[in-house]
C-alpha positions as a Python dict, from the first residue, in 0.01 Angstrom:
ca = {
    (1, 'M'): (0, 0, 0),
    (2, 'I'): (327, -119, 130),
    (3, 'K'): (319, -523, 198),
    (4, 'T'): (622, -663, 389),
    (5, 'P'): (688, -985, 351),
    (6, 'S'): (578, -1277, 572),
    (7, 'H'): (915, -1430, 662),
    (8, 'H'): (1000, -1054, 729),
    (9, 'Q'): (695, -1050, 995),
    (10, 'S'): (686, -1369, 1154),
    (11, 'N'): (1050, -1263, 1294),
    (12, 'I'): (903, -907, 1391),
    (13, 'G'): (616, -1135, 1636),
    (14, 'S'): (863, -1342, 1792),
    (15, 'D'): (1100, -1068, 1865),
    (16, 'L'): (834, -898, 2023),
    (17, 'A'): (747, -1136, 2270),
    (18, 'P'): (892, -1179, 2647),
    (19, 'D'): (1165, -1371, 2697),
    (20, 'L'): (992, -1612, 3000),
    (21, 'T'): (1392, -1769, 3117),
    (22, 'P'): (1435, -1474, 3347),
    (23, 'M'): (1109, -1543, 3514),
    (24, 'L'): (1119, -1964, 3505),
    (25, 'D'): (1401, -1910, 3726),
    (26, 'I'): (1333, -1694, 4024),
    (27, 'L'): (976, -1902, 3967),
    (28, 'F'): (1190, -2214, 3980),
    (29, 'I'): (1429, -2071, 4289),
    (30, 'M'): (1152, -1979, 4544),
    (31, 'L'): (991, -2310, 4490),
    (32, 'V'): (1246, -2466, 4580),
    (33, 'F'): (1316, -2257, 4871),
    (34, 'F'): (926, -2232, 5008),
    (35, 'L'): (975, -2644, 4939),
    (36, 'L'): (1282, -2677, 5219),
    (37, 'T'): (1163, -2437, 5453),
    (38, 'A'): (829, -2556, 5478),
    (39, 'G'): (941, -2914, 5490),
    (40, 'A'): (1123, -2870, 5826),
    (41, 'V'): (1003, -3087, 6064),
    (42, 'F'): (1168, -3001, 6448),
    (43, 'Q'): (1202, -3330, 6710),
    (44, 'S'): (1181, -3226, 7069),
    (45, 'L'): (1347, -3465, 7346),
    (46, 'D'): (1208, -3384, 7707),
    (47, 'I'): (1464, -3436, 7920),
    (48, 'Q'): (1450, -3458, 8324),
    (49, 'L'): (1695, -3271, 8488),
    (50, 'P'): (1898, -3411, 8788),
    (51, 'S'): (1784, -3349, 9150),
    (52, 'S'): (2160, -3330, 9262),
    (53, 'V'): (2508, -3283, 9028),
    (54, 'M'): (2699, -3558, 9271),
    (55, 'E'): (2437, -3813, 9271),
    (56, 'E'): (2434, -3765, 8884),
    (57, 'L'): (2785, -3755, 8820),
    (58, 'S'): (2839, -4089, 9048),
    (59, 'M'): (2586, -4267, 8841),
    (60, 'V'): (2801, -4114, 8509),
    (61, 'N'): (3141, -4279, 8586),
    (62, 'E'): (3051, -4562, 8749),
    (63, 'P'): (3138, -4846, 8460),
    (64, 'K'): (2828, -5110, 8337),
    (65, 'H'): (3099, -5435, 8201),
    (66, 'I'): (3248, -5647, 8393),
    (67, 'M'): (3653, -5728, 8275),
    (68, 'L'): (3735, -6040, 8248),
    (69, 'Q'): (4146, -6037, 8146),
    (70, 'I'): (4293, -6359, 7983),
    (71, 'R'): (4641, -6281, 8040),
    (72, 'K'): (4951, -6558, 7925),
    (73, 'D'): (5014, -6729, 8296),
    (74, 'S'): (4705, -6554, 8507),
    (75, 'Y'): (4305, -6401, 8482),
    (76, 'S'): (4242, -6045, 8613),
    (77, 'L'): (3851, -5980, 8686),
    (78, 'N'): (3738, -5610, 8669),
    (79, 'D'): (4145, -5571, 8795),
    (80, 'K'): (4130, -5872, 9146),
    (81, 'T'): (4459, -6094, 8918),
    (82, 'I'): (4340, -6441, 8949),
    (83, 'T'): (4605, -6750, 8914),
    (84, 'T'): (4451, -7052, 8791),
    (85, 'F'): (4182, -7155, 8611),
    (86, 'E'): (3974, -7301, 8925),
    (87, 'E'): (3954, -7030, 9104),
    (88, 'L'): (3879, -6851, 8715),
    (89, 'R'): (3548, -7020, 8746),
    (90, 'N'): (3469, -6964, 9126),
    (91, 'A'): (3466, -6583, 9064),
    (92, 'I'): (3199, -6538, 8758),
    (93, 'P'): (2932, -6734, 8887),
    (94, 'T'): (2933, -6495, 9201),
    (95, 'I'): (3033, -6146, 9009),
    (96, 'I'): (2748, -6216, 8752),
    (97, 'K'): (2464, -6254, 9019),
    (98, 'A'): (2613, -5935, 9227),
    (99, 'K'): (2600, -5789, 8859),
    (100, 'P'): (2348, -5888, 8655),
    (101, 'E'): (2322, -5584, 8442),
    (102, 'H'): (2594, -5567, 8397),
    (103, 'E'): (2806, -5726, 8014),
    (104, 'L'): (3105, -5861, 8003),
    (105, 'I'): (3420, -5793, 7810),
    (106, 'I'): (3635, -6030, 7759),
    (107, 'A'): (4012, -5882, 7672),
    (108, 'S'): (4306, -6079, 7623),
    (109, 'D'): (4650, -6085, 7525),
    (110, 'K'): (4701, -6168, 7182),
    (111, 'T'): (5025, -6454, 7237),
    (112, 'I'): (4754, -6666, 7403),
    (113, 'S'): (4752, -7025, 7253),
    (114, 'I'): (4383, -7048, 7149),
    (115, 'E'): (4308, -7314, 7341),
    (116, 'R'): (4295, -7078, 7614),
    (117, 'L'): (4022, -6851, 7526),
    (118, 'L'): (3831, -7114, 7445),
    (119, 'T'): (3875, -7295, 7768),
    (120, 'V'): (3746, -6993, 7916),
    (121, 'L'): (3455, -6971, 7637),
    (122, 'T'): (3396, -7280, 7671),
    (123, 'Y'): (3285, -7241, 8025),
    (124, 'L'): (3157, -6926, 7987),
    (125, 'Q'): (2821, -7071, 7749),
    (126, 'S'): (2808, -7366, 8018),
    (127, 'Q'): (2723, -7101, 8291),
    (128, 'G'): (2443, -6979, 8099),
    (129, 'I'): (2598, -6685, 7956),
    (130, 'E'): (2486, -6655, 7531),
    (131, 'A'): (2624, -6319, 7421),
    (132, 'A'): (3013, -6157, 7599),
    (133, 'N'): (3219, -5859, 7413),
    (134, 'L'): (3546, -5982, 7316),
    (135, 'L'): (3771, -5626, 7306),
    (136, 'M'): (4039, -5697, 6997),
    (137, 'Q'): (4286, -5433, 6877),
    (138, 'H'): (4304, -5328, 6493),
    (139, 'E'): (4673, -5380, 6362),
    (140, 'A'): (4787, -5153, 6087),
    (141, 'N'): (4934, -5263, 5815),
    (142, 'K'): (5321, -5202, 5760),
}
């Protein structure tokens, strides 16, 4: 009887076992595919379509803000020029009462004094306007 050495038998047994690496690769790819496709949740938003196009266009184009511009020698409230601070004090409550849902945006020239800006902000606070948007321009470093 011919016997082979035990060291040689162990090499033959390991060579006969199938290589499972390609099968595991395919399983992991399928697992990732199923996880990504099964977890897709689609959300929907119910939209009520307008009855008339012209009606909706007029509502979209209407601005929803009150623009207060502080200039070097005057003011502007919704593109209406106001020359003195007293006129501005009279105009602000009128326009705020006429458009209570609109937000106030304050824009000023960078050359005006801080005192002039603070005077307007102090008056707005005394009128109960707690929040206003300050329009600012970013300057690029030269």
